[in-house]
N, C-alpha and C positions, 0 to 999 in steps of 0.2 A: 501814556505817558509818563515820564519820567516823576519821579518823587523826591524833590531838591533837597527834604531833610530824610531822605532814606540810604543807609549806602549799608553794603554787605563785604561781609569779609571770609573768605576763602585761606582757611588751613588755623585751627585754633591752639599751635603751639605757645610757648611763649612770649612768639612774638607778637599773633594774633590777639593773643587772651589780653596781653598789655594793650595795642591800641584801641581792641574790643572797650574796656576800662577805661580809659583817655578819654573816649569820645563822648562815651556817656557822663564823664565827667563834666563835658567841655558845655552842655546844655544844649546845642543846636541840631538833633536831632530828635525825627520822634518815628524813625524807626532803624534798629537794627537786625539783620538777620546774621547768621553764626553759620557754617559750614564746614565739616573734616572730613575725612574718609573713615572717623570714627564719629558715629552718629551721635554714640553715647555722651565723647567728651567736647563735644558742641553745645549737647545741651545742658551739661554739666555747668558751664561756663555760662551760657545764659543765662540760669538758675541763679551762679552766684551772684553775679555783675547786678542781676535785677533786682537784689536785695538792698541795694542800697539806693534804689530811684526815691523812696518815700523822704533820702536826703539830698537828691539831687533834682533832677526837673522833668518828669511825665514823659515816658517813654514806652516801645514798643519792643523789648530785645528778648529773641526768640531762635533755636538751632533753626534751621530749613534746611531746601532743596535747592537745584537749582532756578524754577520755575519759582520760585520764589523769591531772586536777586533780578528780574525781569528788567522793572522799572527802578532798581537804583540808581541814585545821582554818578555813584562810586564804590565800585566792585574792586576790593583791595587785593591780592594774589603773594599770600605769605608762604602757602604750603609749599612744604621743601625738608629736605635735609638738615638738620642742624649744623653749621661748622663745630670742629673739631678743633682741640688743644694741636698746635703744628699745622693747620690745613690752611691754605689760602682760599680763599672766595674759588678762584678759576679752580680747584681741586675738587670743587663741588659739582660741575658742570653740567656732565652727561647725567649724572643720578637726579638733578632738581630738574634737566629738560627732558625727561622720560616724566618727571612727575607731573609740568606745568604743562604737556604734552595733552594729557588725560583731561586734565582742568579747562583749557582751550578747543577741548573735544565738545567738552558739555556747553563752551560761551557762546560756540560759533551753532551748537544748533539753537539753544534759546534767542540769539542772536538780542541780547540788551543794548539801550540803546546812551546807556551812561559811559563814562571812562571807567578804562583800566588800567591800576595802579598797581606796577607790579613791585612787588620790596623783597620779594626771593631772591637769595645770590646765588649766584653772582648776577648782581642787577642789570647792570649793563646789557650784558649780554641775554639775558634771558629776557629782557625789554624788546630788541632786536627779533628773539626766536618769535614772543609772542604775534610784536606786528605781521612776521611773516606768515605767521602760523595762521591768523585772525583773515588777513588784507584789511585790516581796520586802518585808519588814516592815524598818521605821525601825532597827531594834536589829541587822536582818544587812546593813546595805549603808550602809556610813558611810564620812566621809573621810580621810584625813589632817590636815586642816585645818591648826590654828594652834600645831602641837605643836614641828614645826622652830622656829617666830616666839619660844612660849614660850622656847622652848633659848635663842636668841639672847638676849631679854628678860632671861634670869639671869646668863648670861654677862657681858652688857655692865655690868650691875649689877656683878655680882661685881667686873670688873677695876677702874670706877668707885671701888667703895667697900675693895679689897684686902680681898676677904674668900671663901672657898671659895663656889663656884657651887652647892654643894651644902646649904648655907645658905637659899640668896637664893628664896623661896617667893614666887609670884608669877604672873599671867597673861594671856596676850594673845588677844581674842576676839573672831566678828565673822567679816569676811572673811580670806581667806590674801591678803592683797592689800594694795593702797592706800589699803583706808578700815579695816581691823585697827584695834583700841584695845588699849591697854592697861589693868588695873583696879589702877591706882596704890592704888585705897583699900582693895585688900585685901592690896598688897604688904609684906614682910614680912622681916625677915634672921632667922632662928632664933624667930617669934615677935613681935622687938623691931621694931615698925611703923618702916616705912622712911625715915620723915624723922626720928624719933630715933634710928635707928643712921648716919644722915647725920651728924647733929649731932655725935654719939659719934665721927666717924673726920674733922670739924673742915668738913664742907661745910654750909653754909645757904643757899647760891642756890638751892634747891631746883627751884623752875621751869625754870630755864636749866640743869640737870642732868638732868631728865625730859626735855623738849623734846628735848636732844641725845640721848637714849637711845632714844627713841621712833624718830626720824627713824633710826637707825643700824638701827635692827629691821627699821622698814620697807622700809628701801632697801635693805638687804644683796644680796638677790639680783642686784638691778640693778649696784652694784656689783661684785661675784662676777662676774659675767656680760660685765660690760666687761673687766674683768681676765683671766678663763679662760677667758670661753666659756658656760659652763654651770656649774650649782651641783647635785652630789650626794652627797659625804660625808655632808654634815649633814642631809639629810632622809632617807640609809640609816642613820644611829643613830636617827634617830625614828622611822621607820617600823618598824627592829628594835627598837627600847623598846613600841612599840605591841604588834605581834604577840608580842612576851613576855609581857604583861599579858593578852593571849586568852588564850594559852596555858595560860599561867602561873594564869590567874583569879584574878590578885591583886585587881582592884578596886580599880585605882586608876584617880584622877580624870586626864583628861587633858581636855585641848580639842579632840577629834577633832569633825569636820564633820558634825553630825545633821540630818536634815527639822524643823523645829517645828512643834507642832501647838497652839500656845496661850503655850507656855514665853516669859516677857519678851514678853509681849503679843504674840506675832511668831506668825503662819501662811504656811505654805505655800511656805516657803524653807529651804535647805540651810547652816549656815553654824557655826561653829566657838563649841560654849559648853562649860564645863565638865560632864564627864560621866563616870558611873562605867564602865571596863571590864572585862571580864574574860570567862570563857569563855561567857556567852551575848550578845555583842556589848556596845554600845553601852546599855549594862543602864536606866543612868539619869540622866537628864538633871538635875543640880543648879540650882537658881535662885540664885543668888549676892545678895545685897543689893547693889544699885547706886545710885552716886549720880546725880543728875539728869540731869547732865553727860554719864555713861558709858552711860545708857538712851538721851538723843537720838543718842550719837554711833552707838549699836548696830541703831537704829530706821535710822537714814543709810546705815548698812553695809548692813543689811537690804534696804532701797528699791532701792539698787543692783544685788542679787543680783536683785530680781523684776525689776526691766528686761530685766539679759541672759535671765532664763529667759521670758517674754513671747518675746523676740526668735526664741527655740526652740520654741514652742507649748508650753512646758512649766508645766501645774497643778493643782492638787492642788485 
């Protein structure tokens, strides 16, 4: 039986340990199990994070094995090589697919009932690979996708317009990577179309502002990696948000990476599109009305990912 307040994290590097810390602070879990190929690393992270429990909510955090995660509501997979300076997410494909293969072999052995949330990069390719390898339905295996990119998008718009980021509504879709695209056609500030709000705030050169914000969203990871070597806090907050939507059954619309089976006219590739996320996982893919330019850009993003899947011999 699933423990709705139990989460497992496979991979205790910067990303996995940051996710663990963020989930501990959420106060929404009663059990968190950490796994890593380096068992001592998992034990150390579990000890370190557990020492903050007196100032948070009571819960059990420990290093475990695959048998310990059978009843977890969500299994988060962050295991993989880190993205290096100058390296694209797609450069990581082959080595991280090999690492994921070994993880999925154990997942298939224990047959857990919870959802698999892929965070390792390139997340879209590895999400499709995980679905193919496990044979699980697409609502139960999905990736963190462009949830972080969307947060960056909202943050940068809020800074540009000097407005609360929580009032900014917009979404980044497509690949979590260089071919991602913002849906400016549906972006709004508290219900006011973004261009109208810009003019209210004294900004009239819309194209210049849009281009600058998009470039900064797309290139954020590269900029952070160049400056500090890795990104982990932002993605930890994004994954925490996804997990809380799952275990809380909030039915939140999030751009998680899901396998498309004809939606948006695309089939056989996983990429990020608006999806209702709740206790049954990626419950429903929403097909938003896209402009002709947005449709073309989404198709280009899908084509790039399909080419990478072909190299891994992944087909649906």
